[in-house]
py3Dmol code that shows the C-alpha trace and the ligand (Angstrom):
import py3Dmol

protein = """\
ATOM      1  CA  MET A   1      97.364  79.266  82.719  1.00  0.00           C
ATOM      2  CA  SER A   2      95.176  82.278  83.463  1.00  0.00           C
ATOM      3  CA  LYS A   3      91.467  81.627  83.871  1.00  0.00           C
ATOM      4  CA  ILE A   4      88.980  84.141  82.530  1.00  0.00           C
ATOM      5  CA  LEU A   5      85.257  84.428  83.177  1.00  0.00           C
ATOM      6  CA  ILE A   6      83.031  86.010  80.532  1.00  0.00           C
ATOM      7  CA  ILE A   7      79.639  87.160  81.782  1.00  0.00           C
ATOM      8  CA  GLU A   8      77.727  87.963  78.609  1.00  0.00           C
ATOM      9  CA  ASP A   9      74.152  87.205  77.494  1.00  0.00           C
ATOM     10  CA  GLU A  10      74.791  87.555  73.745  1.00  0.00           C
ATOM     11  CA  GLU A  11      76.098  84.102  72.986  1.00  0.00           C
ATOM     12  CA  ALA A  12      77.679  84.982  69.624  1.00  0.00           C
ATOM     13  CA  ILE A  13      79.775  87.709  71.289  1.00  0.00           C
ATOM     14  CA  ALA A  14      80.714  85.491  74.215  1.00  0.00           C
ATOM     15  CA  ASP A  15      81.791  82.692  71.872  1.00  0.00           C
ATOM     16  CA  LEU A  16      83.868  85.044  69.751  1.00  0.00           C
ATOM     17  CA  GLU A  17      85.637  86.453  72.824  1.00  0.00           C
ATOM     18  CA  LYS A  18      86.208  82.926  74.115  1.00  0.00           C
ATOM     19  CA  ASP A  19      87.712  81.736  70.806  1.00  0.00           C
ATOM     20  CA  TYR A  20      90.181  84.596  70.645  1.00  0.00           C
ATOM     21  CA  LEU A  21      91.192  84.300  74.273  1.00  0.00           C
ATOM     22  CA  GLU A  22      91.665  80.546  73.982  1.00  0.00           C
ATOM     23  CA  LEU A  23      93.837  81.057  70.912  1.00  0.00           C
ATOM     24  CA  SER A  24      95.996  83.301  73.082  1.00  0.00           C
ATOM     25  CA  GLY A  25      96.378  80.518  75.636  1.00  0.00           C
ATOM     26  CA  PHE A  26      93.752  81.467  78.199  1.00  0.00           C
ATOM     27  CA  GLN A  27      91.278  79.139  79.858  1.00  0.00           C
ATOM     28  CA  VAL A  28      87.783  80.586  79.453  1.00  0.00           C
ATOM     29  CA  GLU A  29      84.376  80.030  81.034  1.00  0.00           C
ATOM     30  CA  ILE A  30      81.143  81.687  79.924  1.00  0.00           C
ATOM     31  CA  GLU A  31      78.063  82.493  81.965  1.00  0.00           C
ATOM     32  CA  ASN A  32      75.034  83.866  80.111  1.00  0.00           C
ATOM     33  CA  ASP A  33      73.056  85.517  82.885  1.00  0.00           C
ATOM     34  CA  GLY A  34      73.734  87.784  85.811  1.00  0.00           C
ATOM     35  CA  GLU A  35      72.976  85.421  88.646  1.00  0.00           C
ATOM     36  CA  LYS A  36      75.058  82.513  87.356  1.00  0.00           C
ATOM     37  CA  GLY A  37      77.809  84.948  86.444  1.00  0.00           C
ATOM     38  CA  LEU A  38      77.933  86.455  89.909  1.00  0.00           C
ATOM     39  CA  ASP A  39      77.842  83.007  91.487  1.00  0.00           C
ATOM     40  CA  ALA A  40      80.764  81.796  89.353  1.00  0.00           C
ATOM     41  CA  ALA A  41      82.728  84.989  89.999  1.00  0.00           C
ATOM     42  CA  MET A  42      82.337  84.680  93.758  1.00  0.00           C
ATOM     43  CA  ASN A  43      82.786  80.944  94.188  1.00  0.00           C
ATOM     44  CA  GLU A  44      85.355  79.990  91.579  1.00  0.00           C
ATOM     45  CA  SER A  45      88.856  81.183  91.087  1.00  0.00           C
ATOM     46  CA  PHE A  46      89.388  83.455  88.074  1.00  0.00           C
ATOM     47  CA  ASP A  47      92.251  85.749  87.142  1.00  0.00           C
ATOM     48  CA  LEU A  48      90.126  88.254  85.233  1.00  0.00           C
ATOM     49  CA  ILE A  49      86.454  88.905  84.478  1.00  0.00           C
ATOM     50  CA  ILE A  50      84.926  90.315  81.307  1.00  0.00           C
ATOM     51  CA  LEU A  51      81.585  91.697  82.347  1.00  0.00           C
ATOM     52  CA  ASP A  52      78.740  92.835  80.129  1.00  0.00           C
ATOM     53  CA  LEU A  53      76.600  95.637  81.489  1.00  0.00           C
ATOM     54  CA  MET A  54      73.083  94.716  80.390  1.00  0.00           C
ATOM     55  CA  LEU A  55      72.312  91.204  81.582  1.00  0.00           C
ATOM     56  CA  PRO A  56      69.216  89.233  82.513  1.00  0.00           C
ATOM     57  CA  GLY A  57      68.928  88.722  86.259  1.00  0.00           C
ATOM     58  CA  ILE A  58      71.467  90.945  87.990  1.00  0.00           C
ATOM     59  CA  ASP A  59      72.999  93.691  85.853  1.00  0.00           C
ATOM     60  CA  GLY A  60      76.684  94.428  85.372  1.00  0.00           C
ATOM     61  CA  PHE A  61      76.664  97.426  87.740  1.00  0.00           C
ATOM     62  CA  GLU A  62      75.551  95.292  90.650  1.00  0.00           C
ATOM     63  CA  ILE A  63      77.807  92.356  89.733  1.00  0.00           C
ATOM     64  CA  CYS A  64      80.842  94.627  89.539  1.00  0.00           C
ATOM     65  CA  ARG A  65      80.079  96.199  92.889  1.00  0.00           C
ATOM     66  CA  ARG A  66      79.561  92.819  94.590  1.00  0.00           C
ATOM     67  CA  ILE A  67      82.742  91.285  93.129  1.00  0.00           C
ATOM     68  CA  ARG A  68      84.758  94.357  94.189  1.00  0.00           C
ATOM     69  CA  ASP A  69      83.571  93.988  97.777  1.00  0.00           C
ATOM     70  CA  GLU A  70      85.388  90.656  97.957  1.00  0.00           C
ATOM     71  CA  LYS A  71      87.991  90.392  95.223  1.00  0.00           C
ATOM     72  CA  ASN A  72      90.597  92.595  93.613  1.00  0.00           C
ATOM     73  CA  ILE A  73      90.979  90.698  90.317  1.00  0.00           C
ATOM     74  CA  PRO A  74      90.779  92.838  87.146  1.00  0.00           C
ATOM     75  CA  ILE A  75      87.265  93.492  85.816  1.00  0.00           C
ATOM     76  CA  LEU A  76      86.823  94.609  82.220  1.00  0.00           C
ATOM     77  CA  MET A  77      83.363  96.036  81.616  1.00  0.00           C
ATOM     78  CA  VAL A  78      81.764  96.051  78.193  1.00  0.00           C
ATOM     79  CA  SER A  79      78.638  97.765  76.932  1.00  0.00           C
ATOM     80  CA  ALA A  80      76.939  98.469  73.626  1.00  0.00           C
ATOM     81  CA  LYS A  81      76.305 102.062  74.630  1.00  0.00           C
ATOM     82  CA  LYS A  82      78.994 104.659  74.933  1.00  0.00           C
ATOM     83  CA  ASP A  83      76.750 106.553  77.380  1.00  0.00           C
ATOM     84  CA  ASP A  84      76.682 103.550  79.685  1.00  0.00           C
ATOM     85  CA  ILE A  85      80.458 103.412  79.776  1.00  0.00           C
ATOM     86  CA  ASP A  86      80.549 107.060  80.844  1.00  0.00           C
ATOM     87  CA  LYS A  87      77.968 106.270  83.499  1.00  0.00           C
ATOM     88  CA  ILE A  88      80.001 103.319  84.830  1.00  0.00           C
ATOM     89  CA  ARG A  89      83.108 105.470  85.057  1.00  0.00           C
ATOM     90  CA  GLY A  90      81.127 108.092  86.929  1.00  0.00           C
ATOM     91  CA  LEU A  91      79.852 105.568  89.442  1.00  0.00           C
ATOM     92  CA  GLY A  92      83.344 104.466  90.398  1.00  0.00           C
ATOM     93  CA  LEU A  93      82.383 100.813  90.734  1.00  0.00           C
ATOM     94  CA  GLY A  94      85.970  99.726  90.655  1.00  0.00           C
ATOM     95  CA  ALA A  95      86.124  98.238  87.170  1.00  0.00           C
ATOM     96  CA  ASP A  96      89.649  98.296  85.755  1.00  0.00           C
ATOM     97  CA  ASP A  97      88.743  98.958  82.148  1.00  0.00           C
ATOM     98  CA  TYR A  98      85.780  99.699  79.877  1.00  0.00           C
ATOM     99  CA  MET A  99      85.124  98.799  76.258  1.00  0.00           C
ATOM    100  CA  THR A 100      82.297  99.817  73.946  1.00  0.00           C
ATOM    101  CA  LYS A 101      80.811  97.103  71.745  1.00  0.00           C
ATOM    102  CA  PRO A 102      81.587  96.321  69.003  1.00  0.00           C
ATOM    103  CA  PHE A 103      85.316  96.049  69.665  1.00  0.00           C
ATOM    104  CA  SER A 104      87.910  94.044  67.819  1.00  0.00           C
ATOM    105  CA  PRO A 105      88.743  90.725  69.473  1.00  0.00           C
ATOM    106  CA  SER A 106      92.462  91.489  69.197  1.00  0.00           C
ATOM    107  CA  GLU A 107      91.907  94.728  71.125  1.00  0.00           C
ATOM    108  CA  LEU A 108      90.163  92.712  73.829  1.00  0.00           C
ATOM    109  CA  VAL A 109      93.032  90.194  74.003  1.00  0.00           C
ATOM    110  CA  ALA A 110      95.592  93.022  74.215  1.00  0.00           C
ATOM    111  CA  ARG A 111      93.732  94.639  77.117  1.00  0.00           C
ATOM    112  CA  VAL A 112      93.258  91.323  78.902  1.00  0.00           C
ATOM    113  CA  LYS A 113      96.999  90.644  78.668  1.00  0.00           C
ATOM    114  CA  ALA A 114      97.877  94.121  79.914  1.00  0.00           C
ATOM    115  CA  HIS A 115      95.574  93.845  82.938  1.00  0.00           C
ATOM    116  CA  LEU A 116      96.764  90.359  83.819  1.00  0.00           C
ATOM    117  CA  ALA A 117     100.396  91.473  83.644  1.00  0.00           C
ATOM    118  CA  ARG A 118      99.703  94.453  85.884  1.00  0.00           C
ATOM    119  CA  TYR A 119      97.718  92.329  88.342  1.00  0.00           C
ATOM    120  CA  THR A 120     100.420  89.638  88.471  1.00  0.00           C
ATOM    121  CA  ARG A 121     103.041  92.288  89.256  1.00  0.00           C
ATOM    122  CA  LEU A 122     100.820  93.701  91.977  1.00  0.00           C
ATOM    123  CA  VAL A 123     100.200  90.310  93.585  1.00  0.00           C
ATOM    124  CA  SER A 124     103.818  89.196  93.416  1.00  0.00           C
ATOM    125  CA  SER A 125     105.078  92.459  94.895  1.00  0.00           C
ATOM    126  CA  ASN A 126     102.794  91.859  97.874  1.00  0.00           C
ATOM    127  CA  GLN A 127     104.126  88.373  98.453  1.00  0.00           C
ATOM    128  CA  LYS A 128     107.344  88.816 100.335  1.00  0.00           C
ATOM    129  CA  THR A 129     109.541  85.774 100.280  1.00  0.00           C
ATOM    130  CA  ASN A 130     111.809  84.995 103.166  1.00  0.00           C
ATOM    131  CA  ASP A 131     115.534  85.475 102.825  1.00  0.00           C
ATOM    132  CA  ILE A 132     117.031  82.003 103.186  1.00  0.00           C
ATOM    133  CA  VAL A 133     120.643  80.800 103.502  1.00  0.00           C
ATOM    134  CA  GLU A 134     120.989  77.065 102.914  1.00  0.00           C
ATOM    135  CA  ILE A 135     124.165  75.017 103.221  1.00  0.00           C
ATOM    136  CA  ARG A 136     124.437  71.227 103.567  1.00  0.00           C
ATOM    137  CA  GLY A 137     121.410  70.568 105.746  1.00  0.00           C
ATOM    138  CA  ILE A 138     121.519  73.909 107.545  1.00  0.00           C
ATOM    139  CA  ARG A 139     118.688  76.220 106.661  1.00  0.00           C
ATOM    140  CA  ILE A 140     118.810  79.745 108.035  1.00  0.00           C
ATOM    141  CA  ASP A 141     115.658  81.806 107.578  1.00  0.00           C
ATOM    142  CA  LYS A 142     116.998  85.332 107.962  1.00  0.00           C
ATOM    143  CA  THR A 143     113.542  86.908 107.753  1.00  0.00           C
ATOM    144  CA  ALA A 144     111.996  84.800 110.500  1.00  0.00           C
ATOM    145  CA  ARG A 145     115.355  84.423 112.329  1.00  0.00           C
ATOM    146  CA  ARG A 146     114.920  80.666 112.608  1.00  0.00           C
ATOM    147  CA  VAL A 147     117.451  77.881 112.085  1.00  0.00           C
ATOM    148  CA  PHE A 148     116.686  74.340 110.925  1.00  0.00           C
ATOM    149  CA  ILE A 149     119.229  71.534 111.066  1.00  0.00           C
ATOM    150  CA  ASN A 150     118.204  68.706 108.712  1.00  0.00           C
ATOM    151  CA  GLY A 151     114.633  69.949 108.976  1.00  0.00           C
ATOM    152  CA  VAL A 152     114.590  70.224 112.767  1.00  0.00           C
ATOM    153  CA  GLU A 153     114.368  73.693 114.265  1.00  0.00           C
ATOM    154  CA  LYS A 154     116.980  74.610 116.882  1.00  0.00           C
ATOM    155  CA  PRO A 155     116.728  77.583 119.206  1.00  0.00           C
ATOM    156  CA  PHE A 156     119.393  80.238 118.743  1.00  0.00           C
ATOM    157  CA  THR A 157     120.085  83.342 120.796  1.00  0.00           C
ATOM    158  CA  THR A 158     120.380  86.625 118.905  1.00  0.00           C
ATOM    159  CA  LYS A 159     124.177  86.640 118.858  1.00  0.00           C
ATOM    160  CA  GLU A 160     124.456  82.950 118.056  1.00  0.00           C
ATOM    161  CA  PHE A 161     122.092  83.509 115.144  1.00  0.00           C
ATOM    162  CA  ASP A 162     124.010  86.552 113.905  1.00  0.00           C
ATOM    163  CA  LEU A 163     127.347  84.769 114.169  1.00  0.00           C
ATOM    164  CA  LEU A 164     126.187  81.606 112.398  1.00  0.00           C
ATOM    165  CA  THR A 165     124.501  83.634 109.645  1.00  0.00           C
ATOM    166  CA  PHE A 166     127.559  85.812 109.116  1.00  0.00           C
ATOM    167  CA  LEU A 167     129.864  82.792 108.819  1.00  0.00           C
ATOM    168  CA  ALA A 168     127.436  80.874 106.570  1.00  0.00           C
ATOM    169  CA  GLU A 169     127.061  83.886 104.286  1.00  0.00           C
ATOM    170  CA  ASN A 170     130.823  84.147 103.924  1.00  0.00           C
ATOM    171  CA  PRO A 171     131.805  80.515 103.409  1.00  0.00           C
ATOM    172  CA  ASN A 172     135.447  79.469 103.111  1.00  0.00           C
ATOM    173  CA  HIS A 173     136.574  82.809 104.446  1.00  0.00           C
ATOM    174  CA  VAL A 174     138.754  82.626 107.556  1.00  0.00           C
ATOM    175  CA  PHE A 175     137.840  85.256 110.140  1.00  0.00           C
ATOM    176  CA  THR A 176     139.885  86.057 113.217  1.00  0.00           C
ATOM    177  CA  LYS A 177     138.087  86.167 116.554  1.00  0.00           C
ATOM    178  CA  GLU A 178     138.707  89.929 116.611  1.00  0.00           C
ATOM    179  CA  GLU A 179     137.022  90.339 113.252  1.00  0.00           C
ATOM    180  CA  LEU A 180     134.036  88.265 114.321  1.00  0.00           C
ATOM    181  CA  PHE A 181     133.730  90.146 117.585  1.00  0.00           C
ATOM    182  CA  ARG A 182     133.759  93.493 115.777  1.00  0.00           C
ATOM    183  CA  GLU A 183     131.255  92.211 113.214  1.00  0.00           C
ATOM    184  CA  ILE A 184     128.680  90.746 115.580  1.00  0.00           C
ATOM    185  CA  TRP A 185     129.047  92.698 118.816  1.00  0.00           C
ATOM    186  CA  ASP A 186     128.927  96.462 118.753  1.00  0.00           C
ATOM    187  CA  MET A 187     131.831  98.467 120.048  1.00  0.00           C
ATOM    188  CA  ASP A 188     130.246  99.229 123.389  1.00  0.00           C
ATOM    189  CA  SER A 189     129.570  95.601 124.206  1.00  0.00           C
ATOM    190  CA  ILE A 190     130.978  94.247 127.374  1.00  0.00           C
ATOM    191  CA  GLY A 191     133.079  91.256 126.587  1.00  0.00           C
ATOM    192  CA  ASP A 192     136.076  90.290 124.576  1.00  0.00           C
ATOM    193  CA  ILE A 193     137.135  87.836 121.961  1.00  0.00           C
ATOM    194  CA  ALA A 194     136.622  84.957 124.414  1.00  0.00           C
ATOM    195  CA  THR A 195     132.908  85.644 123.887  1.00  0.00           C
ATOM    196  CA  VAL A 196     133.378  84.525 120.286  1.00  0.00           C
ATOM    197  CA  THR A 197     134.869  81.199 121.409  1.00  0.00           C
ATOM    198  CA  VAL A 198     131.981  80.606 123.793  1.00  0.00           C
ATOM    199  CA  HIS A 199     129.406  81.352 121.094  1.00  0.00           C
ATOM    200  CA  ILE A 200     131.131  79.135 118.519  1.00  0.00           C
ATOM    201  CA  LYS A 201     131.038  76.306 121.051  1.00  0.00           C
ATOM    202  CA  LYS A 202     127.304  76.795 121.628  1.00  0.00           C
ATOM    203  CA  ILE A 203     126.552  76.980 117.915  1.00  0.00           C
ATOM    204  CA  ARG A 204     128.514  73.766 117.306  1.00  0.00           C
ATOM    205  CA  GLU A 205     126.491  71.960 119.961  1.00  0.00           C
ATOM    206  CA  LYS A 206     123.381  72.811 117.932  1.00  0.00           C
ATOM    207  CA  ILE A 207     124.585  72.205 114.399  1.00  0.00           C
ATOM    208  CA  GLU A 208     127.321  69.555 114.587  1.00  0.00           C
ATOM    209  CA  LYS A 209     126.817  65.805 114.968  1.00  0.00           C
ATOM    210  CA  ASP A 210     130.229  65.524 116.598  1.00  0.00           C
ATOM    211  CA  THR A 211     131.532  68.744 118.137  1.00  0.00           C
ATOM    212  CA  ALA A 212     135.032  67.245 118.411  1.00  0.00           C
ATOM    213  CA  ASN A 213     135.087  66.862 114.659  1.00  0.00           C
ATOM    214  CA  PRO A 214     133.123  69.820 113.287  1.00  0.00           C
ATOM    215  CA  GLN A 215     131.809  69.608 109.721  1.00  0.00           C
ATOM    216  CA  TYR A 216     130.588  73.157 109.408  1.00  0.00           C
ATOM    217  CA  ILE A 217     132.540  75.665 111.458  1.00  0.00           C
ATOM    218  CA  GLU A 218     136.191  74.768 111.304  1.00  0.00           C
ATOM    219  CA  THR A 219     138.836  76.064 113.710  1.00  0.00           C
ATOM    220  CA  ILE A 220     141.905  77.372 111.954  1.00  0.00           C
ATOM    221  CA  TRP A 221     144.481  77.158 114.719  1.00  0.00           C
ATOM    222  CA  GLY A 222     146.205  80.390 115.550  1.00  0.00           C
ATOM    223  CA  VAL A 223     143.916  82.341 113.184  1.00  0.00           C
ATOM    224  CA  GLY A 224     140.195  81.931 113.758  1.00  0.00           C
ATOM    225  CA  TYR A 225     137.213  80.212 112.166  1.00  0.00           C
ATOM    226  CA  ARG A 226     135.734  79.502 108.805  1.00  0.00           C
ATOM    227  CA  PHE A 227     132.502  78.019 107.557  1.00  0.00           C
ATOM    228  CA  LYS A 228     133.269  75.058 105.283  1.00  0.00           C
ATOM    229  CA  VAL A 229     131.206  74.350 102.174  1.00  0.00           C
TER     230      VAL A 229
END
"""
ligand_1 = """\
1
CA
Ca 73.932 92.284 77.223
"""
view = py3Dmol.view(width=600, height=400)
view.addModel(protein, "pdb")
view.setStyle({"model": 0}, {"cartoon": {"style": "trace"}})
view.addModel(ligand_1, "xyz")
view.setStyle({"model": 1}, {"stick": {}})
view.zoomTo()
view.show()
């Protein structure tokens, strides 16, 4: 649930905004003066702030500037005077939106939703998740190039990692040693298909409980290997 802070000294307006936002499923907190508002904004975790311009204590200009120095959450500034809104825009304080009082509560809710949606998209696009391949106790983190066997990390060389990942990403497909060699080693590599056998052996020592009876990479005699699922 998104948490919204309203910094507004006119209690009737703050209560009205709160009611409408709560009806739309938001969690809302109100602060009635500038100092308490700034303190809450800086020390608590909110998803959006509705900030009145004229406030006792610290005014909305200063609060907006101070929040922006530390946080990039959406700030919606409201003022009773159209001239003030123009002034705020001109100052480039970093507010995301401006509304002139009186405004309809449904207009406020619509803008809050739009800014939260935009902000959520922005935040989630910055959080890159790792590309993971997971099969029966083997966890391959392709992004970090790390391998965990039943939760325990095992060291893999570059080619061992590439070979294991390729097989695990193509389960139940039988590959010949030639195919694997072409896939993992570039054409100019020194070596031959025996390299594949050596690498499979090393991978098995890291991932199999019993290398004589492999549970993951199966040898298909006379053909090659396949990763069992
Ligand atoms: Ca005010």
